[in-house]
N, C-alpha and C positions, 0 to 999 in steps of 0.2 A: 158581407154586410155593407149596405150603401153608406156613402159618406154623409156625415151630418150636414144638413143644409145651413147656410149662413144667411142671415137676413141681409137684404140688399138695399135698404132705404138710405144708407149713407154710402156714397161712392168711395172707392179706394183712395182717390186723390184727397178727399176730405179727411179720411182716416190718417193719411200721411201728414196732412197739415196739422191735425190735432196732435199727432205724435211729436211734431216739431215744437209745438208750444207747451207741451205737457211738462210739468215740473218733476213728476215722479218717473224716473227712468224705467221702472218695471212696467208701469202702465204704457209708456211709450213703446216698449218692446212688444207688448201684447197688441197694441194698435197696428204696429207694423206687420206683425205676423198675420193678423186677420186681413189686412190690406193685401198682403202677398197672396194669401189663399183665395181671396176674392178675385184677384187678377189671373187666376188659373194655375198658380204654382202648386206643386204637390203639397199635401199637408205635412209630410215629413220634412221637405225642404223649407217650407215656411216656418215650421217649428225650429229647425236647426238655425236659421238666420236670427231667430229671436232668442236663442240660447235655452231652449226647452225641448222636451220630447213631445212626441205626437199626442200622447194621452193628456199631457198638460194643456196643449193647445186645444184639444177637444173640450176640456173642462172650461177653458176661457171662452170658447165659442158658445157654449151653453149659456154662460153668464152674459155674453154679448147679445145673444138672441133674446134673452129675458130683459136686459136693461139698457141695451145700446152702449155707446162709448162710456157712459157713466157707470155701467155695470162692471167695467174692468178695474175699477179702483178697489183697493183693499179696504174692507170695512171692519175696523177693530171696535170691539165693544168698550164700554167705559169701565169695565171691571166689576167686581163685586161691590154692591152698595155697602156703605158703612153700617155696622150693626147698631150704632147709637143714633138716635134722632138728633136734629139740630139743637134742640134744647138740652139734651143730655150731653152733647159735645160741649156746649157753652158752660154747663155746670161743671163738667170735668176740668175744663180749662181754668175756670175760676178757682177750683180746688187746688190745682197745680200752682197757679200764680200766688194764691194765699200762702201756700206752704203748710207743712204739717205742724201740729202743736206737739212739742216734745213730751209734755206731760200726759196728753190724751193718747196720741198715736205711738209714743215710745220711740220715735225716730226723729232725726234732725233734718233730713232731706228726703224727698220722694225718690224712690227707685221704681223702675218699670214693674217689678213684681208687686210693689205696693199699689200701684195704679191699677194693675190687673185685679187685685183683691177688691179695691174700691168699686171698680166697674161691675164686678160680680155681685157684691153685697148691695150696692145702691140701685143698680139698673137691671140686674139679673142677666147680664151679658158676659160671656166668658171670652177673654182675650188671652193669647200667649204674649210673651215678652216681645217677640218680633212684631206682631200685629199692633201691640200697644206703642212700640217705637214708631211705626209708620203713622199711626193715628196722631201721636204727639207732633211729628214733623208736619202733618197736614194741618194741624192747628197752629203752626208757626211757633212751636216750642222746641228748644234745643236742649242737648245734654249739658251744655256749659253752665257751670255754677260759679258764683263769685268765690274768690279765694277766702278760705275760712279766717275769721278774726278771733284772736284770743279774747276771752272775757275781760281780762285785766289790761287790755291795750291802752296805752297812754297816747291819745291822738294829738294832744298838744306837743308832746315831746317829738312825735313823728313830724309834725309840721315845722317845728323849730329846726329839726335836722335837715329837712328839705330846703329851708330858706338859707341856712348856714352853708350847706354844701360840703364838699370834701376839701381837706386842706390842700394847698398847692404842692405839687411834686418838687422834690429837690433835684438839683442838677446832677447829683452824684448817683441817683438811682435810675439812670437811663437803662433801658433794656439792652442787653448785649446782642450783637448781630454775629452770625456765623460767617466765616470766610466762605467764599463761593465753593471751594472744594472740600470743605471740612465735613467730617462724618457726623451724622446725627444720632448714631446708634449708641455712642458712649464708649465703644471699644475701639482699640487701635486697628488701623487697616494698613496693609502693606502697600507701598507705592507701586504703581503699575510699571 
């Protein structure tokens, strides 16, 4: 089978110059392998200097022939689009920020499973807990919740305590220090 032809509109010296200024080392290796193959090196040797096998080099040559040096970059997709529209996401975020009504919803804080149920009932979209967690992070919401406060908390007494502070320590209650060679286990040890 004849070797796959490589387009020759970009000279090998230019490919090497592009490899030198390329930020992605994988793309730079691909450029160098194609430059070496264009200069007459065997495909196997050109692939070996770039750290790939001959079949991989062939695949990159096909992409290079189709798109030039720009065709050697990895093209990653943006992933699966969100199942909720922008308006639905805004509505869900408002629901989360408002918080549940304990009398109506029967809970005091939202859990991911509760938000999955709301998305299913209001928008007809089914989410798992993992996907809902990712959606919450993309909406700049976190799992952190404020420390719970008891219903009968006396805020005035708390503020008075903060202002007053702790009583000064007496000199007699200094912490004891261990001798440098003393055992910390609590049991006696034999001298060496």
